[in-house]
C-alpha positions as CSV (number, residue, x, y, z in Angstrom):
1,M,61.4,18.1,21.1
2,N,58.4,16.6,22.8
3,S,56.9,18.0,26.5
4,K,58.7,14.8,28.5
5,D,62.3,15.6,26.4
6,L,61.8,19.5,27.2
7,A,60.3,18.7,30.9
8,K,63.8,16.5,31.4
9,Y,65.8,19.4,29.9
10,I,64.2,22.3,31.9
11,E,64.5,19.8,35.3
12,A,68.6,19.1,34.2
13,T,69.2,22.5,33.9
14,D,67.4,23.7,36.6
15,G,65.0,25.8,34.7
16,M,62.0,26.0,36.8
17,G,62.8,29.3,37.8
18,K,62.5,30.3,34.1
19,P,59.3,31.4,33.5
20,W,59.9,31.4,29.7
21,L,61.1,27.6,29.5
22,L,57.7,26.7,31.4
23,I,55.5,28.8,28.6
24,Q,57.3,26.5,26.1
25,L,56.7,23.5,28.3
26,R,52.8,24.5,28.2
27,L,52.9,25.1,24.7
28,A,54.6,21.8,24.1
29,K,52.0,20.1,26.0
30,L,49.1,22.0,24.0
31,K,50.5,21.0,20.8
32,E,50.6,17.6,22.0
33,R,46.8,17.3,22.9
34,R,45.7,19.6,19.6
35,D,43.9,16.7,18.1
36,E,41.9,16.3,21.2
37,M,40.2,19.6,21.4
38,S,38.3,21.6,18.8
39,A,40.2,24.5,17.1
40,E,38.4,27.0,19.1
41,E,39.2,25.7,22.4
42,F,43.0,25.0,20.6
43,N,43.3,29.0,20.0
44,Q,41.8,30.2,23.0
45,R,44.4,28.1,25.1
46,R,47.1,29.2,22.4
47,A,46.0,33.0,23.0
48,E,46.0,32.1,26.8
49,L,50.0,31.5,26.7
50,H,50.8,34.4,24.7
51,E,49.3,36.5,27.0
52,D,51.4,34.9,30.1
53,L,54.3,35.3,28.0
54,M,53.8,39.1,26.8
55,K,53.3,39.2,30.8
56,L,56.8,38.3,31.4
57,G,57.9,41.9,29.5
58,E,61.5,42.6,28.9
59,W,62.9,40.5,31.9
60,W,65.7,39.7,29.2
61,I,67.4,43.3,29.6
62,G,70.7,43.5,31.1
63,Q,70.9,39.6,31.6
64,E,71.1,39.0,27.6
65,N,74.4,36.9,28.2
66,E,73.4,34.7,30.9
67,V,69.9,34.1,29.0
68,F,70.9,33.8,25.4
């Protein structure tokens, strides 16, 4: 799924308040721009995305049925 399709999905499902979807969108956009940046820059930005994802912690505990 490209970033435009993912953005449409996020908007259609009222996903703007779901940080894991926004991280997926950022990752999709990063992948699309991969050819425009050096490997070092790509890996740095990917590491930043991973760090942001890990900051979400265990947000899903207690809402597994709703989220998954």
